Jmol script that loads the backbone (N, CA, C; Angstrom):
load data "model"
ATOM      1  N   MET A   1      -2.010 -31.281 -71.703  1.00  0.00           N
ATOM      2  CA  MET A   1      -1.151 -30.207 -71.238  1.00  0.00           C
ATOM      3  C   MET A   1      -1.144 -29.090 -72.280  1.00  0.00           C
ATOM      4  N   SER A   2      -1.422 -27.870 -71.841  1.00  0.00           N
ATOM      5  CA  SER A   2      -1.486 -26.757 -72.775  1.00  0.00           C
ATOM      6  C   SER A   2      -0.136 -26.048 -72.867  1.00  0.00           C
ATOM      7  N   ASP A   3      -0.003 -25.274 -73.920  1.00  0.00           N
ATOM      8  CA  ASP A   3       1.238 -24.522 -74.126  1.00  0.00           C
ATOM      9  C   ASP A   3       1.373 -23.445 -73.067  1.00  0.00           C
ATOM     10  N   PRO A   4       2.605 -23.176 -72.641  1.00  0.00           N
ATOM     11  CA  PRO A   4       2.803 -22.095 -71.668  1.00  0.00           C
ATOM     12  C   PRO A   4       2.534 -20.746 -72.316  1.00  0.00           C
ATOM     13  N   GLN A   5       2.154 -19.780 -71.501  1.00  0.00           N
ATOM     14  CA  GLN A   5       1.961 -18.432 -72.031  1.00  0.00           C
ATOM     15  C   GLN A   5       3.259 -17.657 -71.896  1.00  0.00           C
ATOM     16  N   LYS A   6       3.459 -16.724 -72.796  1.00  0.00           N
ATOM     17  CA  LYS A   6       4.659 -15.893 -72.816  1.00  0.00           C
ATOM     18  C   LYS A   6       4.241 -14.448 -72.611  1.00  0.00           C
ATOM     19  N   ILE A   7       4.782 -13.827 -71.565  1.00  0.00           N
ATOM     20  CA  ILE A   7       4.410 -12.463 -71.211  1.00  0.00           C
ATOM     21  C   ILE A   7       5.621 -11.558 -71.397  1.00  0.00           C
ATOM     22  N   GLN A   8       5.460 -10.524 -72.201  1.00  0.00           N
ATOM     23  CA  GLN A   8       6.526  -9.546 -72.425  1.00  0.00           C
ATOM     24  C   GLN A   8       6.643  -8.643 -71.203  1.00  0.00           C
ATOM     25  N   LEU A   9       7.834  -8.608 -70.617  1.00  0.00           N
ATOM     26  CA  LEU A   9       8.063  -7.764 -69.450  1.00  0.00           C
ATOM     27  C   LEU A   9       8.250  -6.308 -69.868  1.00  0.00           C
ATOM     28  N   SER A  10       7.957  -5.411 -68.931  1.00  0.00           N
ATOM     29  CA  SER A  10       8.147  -3.986 -69.187  1.00  0.00           C
ATOM     30  C   SER A  10       9.637  -3.675 -69.283  1.00  0.00           C
ATOM     31  N   GLU A  11       9.958  -2.561 -69.897  1.00  0.00           N
ATOM     32  CA  GLU A  11      11.344  -2.143 -70.086  1.00  0.00           C
ATOM     33  C   GLU A  11      12.086  -2.036 -68.754  1.00  0.00           C
ATOM     34  N   LYS A  12      11.399  -1.620 -67.714  1.00  0.00           N
ATOM     35  CA  LYS A  12      11.988  -1.510 -66.377  1.00  0.00           C
ATOM     36  C   LYS A  12      12.581  -2.849 -65.935  1.00  0.00           C
ATOM     37  N   PHE A  13      11.817  -3.927 -66.101  1.00  0.00           N
ATOM     38  CA  PHE A  13      12.280  -5.243 -65.671  1.00  0.00           C
ATOM     39  C   PHE A  13      13.297  -5.826 -66.645  1.00  0.00           C
ATOM     40  N   VAL A  14      13.156  -5.532 -67.921  1.00  0.00           N
ATOM     41  CA  VAL A  14      14.158  -5.978 -68.898  1.00  0.00           C
ATOM     42  C   VAL A  14      15.520  -5.402 -68.529  1.00  0.00           C
ATOM     43  N   GLN A  15      15.564  -4.103 -68.218  1.00  0.00           N
ATOM     44  CA  GLN A  15      16.825  -3.462 -67.841  1.00  0.00           C
ATOM     45  C   GLN A  15      17.381  -4.063 -66.551  1.00  0.00           C
ATOM     46  N   GLN A  16      16.512  -4.321 -65.576  1.00  0.00           N
ATOM     47  CA  GLN A  16      16.951  -4.931 -64.321  1.00  0.00           C
ATOM     48  C   GLN A  16      17.613  -6.275 -64.594  1.00  0.00           C
ATOM     49  N   LEU A  17      16.970  -7.106 -65.399  1.00  0.00           N
ATOM     50  CA  LEU A  17      17.499  -8.445 -65.661  1.00  0.00           C
ATOM     51  C   LEU A  17      18.760  -8.404 -66.514  1.00  0.00           C
ATOM     52  N   MET A  18      18.860  -7.431 -67.390  1.00  0.00           N
ATOM     53  CA  MET A  18      20.070  -7.298 -68.203  1.00  0.00           C
ATOM     54  C   MET A  18      21.287  -6.992 -67.329  1.00  0.00           C
ATOM     55  N   ASN A  19      21.061  -6.369 -66.194  1.00  0.00           N
ATOM     56  CA  ASN A  19      22.136  -6.013 -65.277  1.00  0.00           C
ATOM     57  C   ASN A  19      22.341  -7.041 -64.171  1.00  0.00           C
ATOM     58  N   THR A  20      21.710  -8.222 -64.319  1.00  0.00           N
ATOM     59  CA  THR A  20      21.791  -9.284 -63.318  1.00  0.00           C
ATOM     60  C   THR A  20      22.344 -10.544 -63.988  1.00  0.00           C
ATOM     61  N   PRO A  21      23.300 -11.235 -63.355  1.00  0.00           N
ATOM     62  CA  PRO A  21      23.818 -12.471 -63.958  1.00  0.00           C
ATOM     63  C   PRO A  21      22.703 -13.487 -64.213  1.00  0.00           C
ATOM     64  N   GLU A  22      22.818 -14.183 -65.339  1.00  0.00           N
ATOM     65  CA  GLU A  22      21.829 -15.197 -65.696  1.00  0.00           C
ATOM     66  C   GLU A  22      21.956 -16.423 -64.797  1.00  0.00           C
ATOM     67  N   THR A  23      20.841 -17.109 -64.607  1.00  0.00           N
ATOM     68  CA  THR A  23      20.830 -18.369 -63.876  1.00  0.00           C
ATOM     69  C   THR A  23      21.467 -19.456 -64.734  1.00  0.00           C
ATOM     70  N   GLY A  24      21.169 -19.420 -66.012  1.00  0.00           N
ATOM     71  CA  GLY A  24      21.708 -20.366 -66.995  1.00  0.00           C
ATOM     72  C   GLY A  24      21.817 -19.649 -68.320  1.00  0.00           C
ATOM     73  N   MET A  25      22.249 -20.341 -69.345  1.00  0.00           N
ATOM     74  CA  MET A  25      22.444 -19.693 -70.637  1.00  0.00           C
ATOM     75  C   MET A  25      21.117 -19.207 -71.218  1.00  0.00           C
ATOM     76  N   GLY A  26      20.948 -17.885 -71.233  1.00  0.00           N
ATOM     77  CA  GLY A  26      19.778 -17.280 -71.848  1.00  0.00           C
ATOM     78  C   GLY A  26      18.540 -17.183 -70.974  1.00  0.00           C
ATOM     79  N   PHE A  27      18.664 -17.503 -69.683  1.00  0.00           N
ATOM     80  CA  PHE A  27      17.470 -17.414 -68.835  1.00  0.00           C
ATOM     81  C   PHE A  27      17.821 -17.032 -67.399  1.00  0.00           C
ATOM     82  N   HIS A  28      16.813 -16.497 -66.717  1.00  0.00           N
ATOM     83  CA  HIS A  28      16.866 -16.217 -65.284  1.00  0.00           C
ATOM     84  C   HIS A  28      15.756 -17.020 -64.615  1.00  0.00           C
ATOM     85  N   GLN A  29      16.043 -17.557 -63.440  1.00  0.00           N
ATOM     86  CA  GLN A  29      14.992 -18.159 -62.616  1.00  0.00           C
ATOM     87  C   GLN A  29      14.636 -17.118 -61.567  1.00  0.00           C
ATOM     88  N   VAL A  30      13.348 -16.768 -61.481  1.00  0.00           N
ATOM     89  CA  VAL A  30      12.930 -15.613 -60.687  1.00  0.00           C
ATOM     90  C   VAL A  30      11.705 -15.918 -59.841  1.00  0.00           C
ATOM     91  N   ASP A  31      11.506 -15.067 -58.844  1.00  0.00           N
ATOM     92  CA  ASP A  31      10.244 -14.997 -58.118  1.00  0.00           C
ATOM     93  C   ASP A  31       9.570 -13.707 -58.554  1.00  0.00           C
ATOM     94  N   ILE A  32       8.292 -13.785 -58.881  1.00  0.00           N
ATOM     95  CA  ILE A  32       7.513 -12.647 -59.361  1.00  0.00           C
ATOM     96  C   ILE A  32       6.567 -12.213 -58.248  1.00  0.00           C
ATOM     97  N   TYR A  33       6.692 -10.962 -57.837  1.00  0.00           N
ATOM     98  CA  TYR A  33       5.819 -10.399 -56.797  1.00  0.00           C
ATOM     99  C   TYR A  33       4.777  -9.520 -57.481  1.00  0.00           C
ATOM    100  N   LEU A  34       3.497  -9.861 -57.268  1.00  0.00           N
ATOM    101  CA  LEU A  34       2.402  -9.101 -57.870  1.00  0.00           C
ATOM    102  C   LEU A  34       1.883  -8.059 -56.884  1.00  0.00           C
ATOM    103  N   ASN A  35       1.260  -7.016 -57.408  1.00  0.00           N
ATOM    104  CA  ASN A  35       0.775  -5.939 -56.538  1.00  0.00           C
ATOM    105  C   ASN A  35      -0.411  -6.349 -55.663  1.00  0.00           C
ATOM    106  N   ASN A  36      -0.966  -7.552 -55.867  1.00  0.00           N
ATOM    107  CA  ASN A  36      -2.048  -8.040 -55.003  1.00  0.00           C
ATOM    108  C   ASN A  36      -1.529  -8.953 -53.890  1.00  0.00           C
ATOM    109  N   GLY A  37      -0.189  -9.064 -53.750  1.00  0.00           N
ATOM    110  CA  GLY A  37       0.411  -9.854 -52.694  1.00  0.00           C
ATOM    111  C   GLY A  37       0.777 -11.282 -53.080  1.00  0.00           C
ATOM    112  N   ILE A  38       0.349 -11.734 -54.237  1.00  0.00           N
ATOM    113  CA  ILE A  38       0.681 -13.083 -54.693  1.00  0.00           C
ATOM    114  C   ILE A  38       2.142 -13.123 -55.140  1.00  0.00           C
ATOM    115  N   VAL A  39       2.803 -14.235 -54.818  1.00  0.00           N
ATOM    116  CA  VAL A  39       4.186 -14.453 -55.260  1.00  0.00           C
ATOM    117  C   VAL A  39       4.213 -15.701 -56.124  1.00  0.00           C
ATOM    118  N   LEU A  40       4.726 -15.558 -57.339  1.00  0.00           N
ATOM    119  CA  LEU A  40       4.897 -16.695 -58.246  1.00  0.00           C
ATOM    120  C   LEU A  40       6.367 -17.101 -58.160  1.00  0.00           C
ATOM    121  N   ARG A  41       6.635 -18.254 -57.584  1.00  0.00           N
ATOM    122  CA  ARG A  41       8.009 -18.669 -57.308  1.00  0.00           C
ATOM    123  C   ARG A  41       8.588 -19.553 -58.416  1.00  0.00           C
ATOM    124  N   ASN A  42       9.900 -19.387 -58.591  1.00  0.00           N
ATOM    125  CA  ASN A  42      10.684 -20.239 -59.492  1.00  0.00           C
ATOM    126  C   ASN A  42      10.163 -20.245 -60.927  1.00  0.00           C
ATOM    127  N   LYS A  43       9.915 -19.056 -61.458  1.00  0.00           N
ATOM    128  CA  LYS A  43       9.482 -18.917 -62.844  1.00  0.00           C
ATOM    129  C   LYS A  43      10.694 -18.593 -63.714  1.00  0.00           C
ATOM    130  N   ILE A  44      10.560 -18.808 -64.994  1.00  0.00           N
ATOM    131  CA  ILE A  44      11.656 -18.603 -65.938  1.00  0.00           C
ATOM    132  C   ILE A  44      11.381 -17.365 -66.793  1.00  0.00           C
ATOM    133  N   VAL A  45      12.435 -16.541 -66.954  1.00  0.00           N
ATOM    134  CA  VAL A  45      12.398 -15.418 -67.890  1.00  0.00           C
ATOM    135  C   VAL A  45      13.465 -15.688 -68.943  1.00  0.00           C
ATOM    136  N   LEU A  46      13.056 -15.708 -70.208  1.00  0.00           N
ATOM    137  CA  LEU A  46      13.975 -15.928 -71.314  1.00  0.00           C
ATOM    138  C   LEU A  46      14.484 -14.604 -71.866  1.00  0.00           C
ATOM    139  N   ASN A  47      15.758 -14.574 -72.182  1.00  0.00           N
ATOM    140  CA  ASN A  47      16.372 -13.416 -72.832  1.00  0.00           C
ATOM    141  C   ASN A  47      16.053 -12.096 -72.144  1.00  0.00           C
ATOM    142  N   CYS A  48      15.962 -12.106 -70.842  1.00  0.00           N
ATOM    143  CA  CYS A  48      15.706 -10.914 -70.008  1.00  0.00           C
ATOM    144  C   CYS A  48      14.358 -10.263 -70.266  1.00  0.00           C
ATOM    145  N   SER A  49      13.506 -10.859 -71.067  1.00  0.00           N
ATOM    146  CA  SER A  49      12.299 -10.135 -71.456  1.00  0.00           C
ATOM    147  C   SER A  49      11.003 -10.921 -71.516  1.00  0.00           C
ATOM    148  N   ILE A  50      11.058 -12.243 -71.575  1.00  0.00           N
ATOM    149  CA  ILE A  50       9.834 -13.026 -71.768  1.00  0.00           C
ATOM    150  C   ILE A  50       9.622 -13.955 -70.576  1.00  0.00           C
ATOM    151  N   LEU A  51       8.581 -13.661 -69.808  1.00  0.00           N
ATOM    152  CA  LEU A  51       8.201 -14.487 -68.661  1.00  0.00           C
ATOM    153  C   LEU A  51       7.365 -15.657 -69.153  1.00  0.00           C
ATOM    154  N   ILE A  52       7.770 -16.857 -68.756  1.00  0.00           N
ATOM    155  CA  ILE A  52       7.050 -18.070 -69.141  1.00  0.00           C
ATOM    156  C   ILE A  52       6.195 -18.512 -67.952  1.00  0.00           C
ATOM    157  N   LEU A  53       4.887 -18.626 -68.182  1.00  0.00           N
ATOM    158  CA  LEU A  53       3.959 -19.048 -67.125  1.00  0.00           C
ATOM    159  C   LEU A  53       3.062 -20.165 -67.631  1.00  0.00           C
ATOM    160  N   GLU A  54       2.619 -21.002 -66.685  1.00  0.00           N
ATOM    161  CA  GLU A  54       1.634 -22.012 -67.024  1.00  0.00           C
ATOM    162  C   GLU A  54       0.385 -21.302 -67.553  1.00  0.00           C
ATOM    163  N   ASP A  55      -0.294 -21.944 -68.455  1.00  0.00           N
ATOM    164  CA  ASP A  55      -1.489 -21.356 -69.046  1.00  0.00           C
ATOM    165  C   ASP A  55      -2.579 -21.095 -68.012  1.00  0.00           C
ATOM    166  N   SER A  56      -2.540 -21.829 -66.901  1.00  0.00           N
ATOM    167  CA  SER A  56      -3.569 -21.669 -65.864  1.00  0.00           C
ATOM    168  C   SER A  56      -3.382 -20.388 -65.041  1.00  0.00           C
ATOM    169  N   ILE A  57      -2.210 -19.776 -65.123  1.00  0.00           N
ATOM    170  CA  ILE A  57      -1.944 -18.536 -64.381  1.00  0.00           C
ATOM    171  C   ILE A  57      -2.213 -17.355 -65.308  1.00  0.00           C
ATOM    172  N   LYS A  58      -3.118 -16.495 -64.907  1.00  0.00           N
ATOM    173  CA  LYS A  58      -3.474 -15.339 -65.734  1.00  0.00           C
ATOM    174  C   LYS A  58      -3.071 -14.060 -65.009  1.00  0.00           C
ATOM    175  N   ILE A  59      -2.112 -13.333 -65.581  1.00  0.00           N
ATOM    176  CA  ILE A  59      -1.744 -12.041 -65.005  1.00  0.00           C
ATOM    177  C   ILE A  59      -1.576 -11.025 -66.123  1.00  0.00           C
ATOM    178  N   ASP A  60      -1.701  -9.783 -65.754  1.00  0.00           N
ATOM    179  CA  ASP A  60      -1.408  -8.664 -66.635  1.00  0.00           C
ATOM    180  C   ASP A  60       0.012  -8.224 -66.289  1.00  0.00           C
ATOM    181  N   PRO A  61       0.868  -7.945 -67.266  1.00  0.00           N
ATOM    182  CA  PRO A  61       2.234  -7.523 -66.956  1.00  0.00           C
ATOM    183  C   PRO A  61       2.289  -6.297 -66.035  1.00  0.00           C
ATOM    184  N   ASN A  62       1.256  -5.474 -66.050  1.00  0.00           N
ATOM    185  CA  ASN A  62       1.216  -4.291 -65.185  1.00  0.00           C
ATOM    186  C   ASN A  62       1.009  -4.643 -63.717  1.00  0.00           C
ATOM    187  N   GLU A  63       0.625  -5.894 -63.433  1.00  0.00           N
ATOM    188  CA  GLU A  63       0.443  -6.352 -62.051  1.00  0.00           C
ATOM    189  C   GLU A  63       1.767  -6.689 -61.372  1.00  0.00           C
ATOM    190  N   ILE A  64       2.840  -6.793 -62.153  1.00  0.00           N
ATOM    191  CA  ILE A  64       4.135  -7.170 -61.591  1.00  0.00           C
ATOM    192  C   ILE A  64       4.735  -5.981 -60.857  1.00  0.00           C
ATOM    193  N   GLU A  65       4.980  -6.188 -59.578  1.00  0.00           N
ATOM    194  CA  GLU A  65       5.533  -5.130 -58.733  1.00  0.00           C
ATOM    195  C   GLU A  65       7.052  -5.260 -58.604  1.00  0.00           C
ATOM    196  N   GLU A  66       7.519  -6.512 -58.528  1.00  0.00           N
ATOM    197  CA  GLU A  66       8.940  -6.735 -58.304  1.00  0.00           C
ATOM    198  C   GLU A  66       9.337  -8.101 -58.850  1.00  0.00           C
ATOM    199  N   ILE A  67      10.565  -8.180 -59.348  1.00  0.00           N
ATOM    200  CA  ILE A  67      11.140  -9.448 -59.795  1.00  0.00           C
ATOM    201  C   ILE A  67      12.445  -9.642 -59.044  1.00  0.00           C
ATOM    202  N   ILE A  68      12.563 -10.798 -58.389  1.00  0.00           N
ATOM    203  CA  ILE A  68      13.776 -11.138 -57.661  1.00  0.00           C
ATOM    204  C   ILE A  68      14.398 -12.363 -58.323  1.00  0.00           C
ATOM    205  N   VAL A  69      15.651 -12.230 -58.738  1.00  0.00           N
ATOM    206  CA  VAL A  69      16.363 -13.347 -59.361  1.00  0.00           C
ATOM    207  C   VAL A  69      16.817 -14.303 -58.253  1.00  0.00           C
ATOM    208  N   ASN A  70      16.530 -15.583 -58.442  1.00  0.00           N
ATOM    209  CA  ASN A  70      16.959 -16.601 -57.492  1.00  0.00           C
ATOM    210  C   ASN A  70      18.459 -16.818 -57.626  1.00  0.00           C
ATOM    211  N   GLU A  71      19.103 -17.072 -56.506  1.00  0.00           N
ATOM    212  CA  GLU A  71      20.537 -17.321 -56.498  1.00  0.00           C
ATOM    213  C   GLU A  71      20.820 -18.661 -57.209  1.00  0.00           C
ATOM    214  N   SER A  72      21.900 -18.682 -57.957  1.00  0.00           N
ATOM    215  CA  SER A  72      22.335 -19.922 -58.602  1.00  0.00           C
ATOM    216  C   SER A  72      22.839 -20.893 -57.550  1.00  0.00           C
ATOM    217  N   ILE A  73      22.626 -22.161 -57.811  1.00  0.00           N
ATOM    218  CA  ILE A  73      23.086 -23.185 -56.861  1.00  0.00           C
ATOM    219  C   ILE A  73      24.465 -23.647 -57.279  1.00  0.00           C
TER     220      ILE A  73
END
end "model"
wireframe off; spacefill off
backbone 0.3
color backbone group
């Protein structure tokens, strides 16, 4: 098992997440919508700024079109 990759989100998304209640202490659980139509579901963003992805998923932060925070259960 390889280490997860950490992707720095753009300031636009950092500000969005800062204005959204956290899912848990220090993190948001989100769906990531890419500009090619792919949706990465149930991903974790730490401290409103660092997207954690499996090493097998390769994206450029500029490919992110929208981030939707999942509702807390």
